[in-house]
C-alpha positions in Angstrom: -11.0 2.0 -17.4 -9.5 -1.0 -15.6 -10.1 -3.0 -12.4 -7.1 -4.7 -10.7 -7.2 -7.3 -8.0 -5.4 -10.3 -6.3 -6.7 -13.8 -6.6 -5.9 -17.3 -5.5 -7.6 -20.5 -6.7 -9.1 -23.8 -5.3 -6.2 -25.6 -7.0 -3.5 -23.3 -5.5 -5.1 -21.7 -2.4 -1.8 -20.4 -1.0 -0.6 -18.8 -4.3 -1.7 -15.3 -5.2 -1.5 -13.6 -8.6 -2.3 -10.0 -9.6 -4.7 -9.4 -12.5 -6.3 -6.5 -14.4 -9.3 -6.3 -16.7 -11.2 -3.6 -18.5 -14.3 -2.6 -16.6 -16.3 -3.4 -19.8 -15.0 -7.0 -19.7 -12.7 -8.9 -22.1 -9.4 -10.7 -21.6 -7.9 -10.9 -18.1 -4.2 -10.0 -17.8 -1.9 -11.4 -15.2 0.5 -8.8 -14.0 3.2 -10.8 -12.2 5.7 -13.0 -13.9 5.5 -16.8 -14.0 6.8 -18.4 -10.8 6.0 -15.3 -8.7 3.1 -13.9 -6.7 1.6 -10.5 -7.3 -0.3 -7.9 -5.2 -1.5 -4.7 -7.1 -1.3 -1.2 -5.5 -3.3 0.9 -8.0 -2.7 2.8 -11.2 -0.2 5.5 -12.0 -2.7 8.4 -12.5 -3.9 9.1 -16.0 -2.2 6.0 -17.4 -2.9 2.3 -17.9 0.1 1.4 -15.8 -0.3 -0.6 -12.6 2.1 -0.5 -9.7 2.3 -3.9 -7.9 4.4 -6.1 -5.6 6.1 -9.1 -7.3 7.3 -11.7 -4.8 9.2 -15.0 -5.0 12.4 -15.6 -3.0 12.6 -11.8 -2.9 10.0 -9.1 -3.2 10.2 -6.0 -5.4 7.9 -3.4 -6.8 7.1 -3.3 -10.5 5.2 -1.4 -13.1 3.0 -3.2 -15.7 1.9 -1.2 -18.7 -1.4 -2.7 -19.9 -1.1 -0.9 -23.3 2.3 -2.4 -24.2 2.2 -5.5 -21.9 5.6 -4.4 -20.6 6.8 -5.3 -17.0 9.5 -3.1 -15.5 11.0 -2.5 -12.0 9.9 0.8 -10.4 13.1 3.0 -10.3 14.4 4.2 -7.0 12.6 1.9 -4.6 14.0 -1.7 -4.9 16.8 -3.2 -2.7 17.9 -6.6 -1.7 15.3 -6.5 1.1 11.5 -7.2 1.0 9.6 -4.3 -0.6 5.8 -4.5 -0.4 2.5 -2.6 -0.2 3.1 0.0 -2.9 0.8 3.0 -3.6 1.3 5.6 -6.3 0.4 9.2 -7.1 1.6 11.6 -9.8 4.5 12.8 -7.6 5.2 10.0 -5.1 5.5 6.2 -4.5 4.8 5.1 -1.0 5.8 1.6 0.0 7.0 -0.7 2.9 10.4 -2.4 3.4 11.1 -5.3 5.7 14.8 -5.6 6.6 17.1 -7.2 9.2 19.5 -5.3 11.3 21.7 -6.8 14.1 19.7 -10.0 14.0 16.3 -8.3 14.4 13.6 -7.8 11.7 12.0 -4.4 11.2 9.4 -2.8 8.9 9.9 0.7 7.5 7.5 2.9 5.6 9.0 5.1 2.9 7.9 7.6 0.4 9.8 8.1 -2.9 9.7 11.5 -4.6 9.4 10.7 -8.4 10.6 14.2 -9.3 13.7 14.6 -7.1 14.3 10.9 -7.0 14.8 10.9 -3.3 13.4 8.6 -0.6 12.2 9.7 2.8 11.6 7.3 5.8 8.3 7.9 7.6 8.9 5.4 10.4 10.4 2.1 11.4 8.8 -0.5 13.7 9.7 -3.9 15.1 8.5 -6.6 12.7 6.4 -8.2 15.5 3.8 -5.4 15.2 0.9 -5.9 12.8 1.8 -3.3 10.1 -0.8 -2.9 7.4 -0.2 -1.5 3.9 -0.5 2.1 3.1 -4.0 3.5 2.9 -3.3 6.1 0.3 -0.7 8.4 -1.1 -1.4 11.7 -2.9 0.4 14.9 -3.7 0.2 16.1 -0.1 -0.5 13.2 2.3 0.4 9.6 3.0 -1.9 7.5 5.3 -1.5 4.1 7.0 -2.5 1.8 9.9 -0.3 0.5 12.7 -1.6 -2.2 15.1 -0.3 -3.9 18.3 -2.0 -6.5 20.4 -4.3 -4.0 22.1 -5.3 -1.5 19.3 -5.1 -0.4 15.7 -4.4 3.3 15.0 -4.6 5.3 11.8 -2.1 7.9 10.8 -1.8 10.7 8.2 1.6 12.2 7.2 1.9 15.7 5.7 4.6 15.5 3.1 5.4 19.2 2.9 5.3 19.8 6.6 7.0 16.5 7.5 4.6 15.9 10.3 2.5 12.9 11.3 -0.9 13.0 12.9 -2.7 10.1 14.6 -6.4 10.2 14.1 -8.4 10.6 17.3 -9.6 7.4 19.0 -13.1 7.4 20.4 -13.7 5.3 23.5 -10.7 3.1 22.8 -12.1 1.9 19.5 -9.9 0.8 16.6 -9.2 3.0 13.7 -7.8 1.7 10.4 -7.8 1.8 6.6 -7.4 5.6 6.3 -7.7 7.2 2.8 -7.2 10.9 2.2 -9.5 12.9 -0.1 -7.1 15.7 -0.9 -9.5 17.5 -3.3 -12.0 18.1 -0.5 -9.7 18.1 2.6 -11.0 15.0 4.4 -9.7 11.7 5.6 -12.0 8.6 5.5 -11.3 5.7 7.9 -12.9 2.7 9.5 -13.7 2.5 13.2 -14.8 -0.7 15.1 -14.9 -2.5 18.4 -12.5 -5.3 19.5 -14.3 -8.1 17.8 -14.4 -8.8 14.0 -17.5 -7.0 12.7 -18.2 -5.3 16.0 -20.0 -1.9 15.5 -18.1 -1.2 12.3 -18.6 2.2 10.6 -16.9 4.5 8.1 -16.0 7.9 9.4 -15.0 11.2 7.7 -12.7 13.7 9.4 -11.7 17.2 8.2 
């Protein structure tokens, strides 16, 4: 019933807020608290509750209930480090965490089991890599993109099997933005050349 998005303004071009509005129109609701920035990550299935990143001096992941207008931290995922890029399904929350260890910054991807209240780390990379937010999380799979200076590659993680598969690269082209259609057993992703807008196409892979 709702659309959610991130927006800046001409008056504050470097400040971003998260918003939601009924698809039929009406009032626009800002999700993040005053004095913070917000980046939405989608809806808790079958509810009017948005999961989103709220950032100021720190960054944490919150729920915003559009029925009650209540804002609450997502249980089990927030620390003193920088949590970002959340996605949600009925059973899981997938998110990223930027942290510092021995003077070096890293990014980790994690998936939180909402039933068992346990967190699993899917991978950790040096912060210097271009690490894009999660493509999707469902009941069986998590997908994401990882880039370096030469290429972008798309990955799919099987939650039950605990295995990660890299999508096949055709002729050294870039793959990114993977989203898994679990109901029909496909992963959709974008493939392109080296330049922005170079031979871009959306592909489907069983």
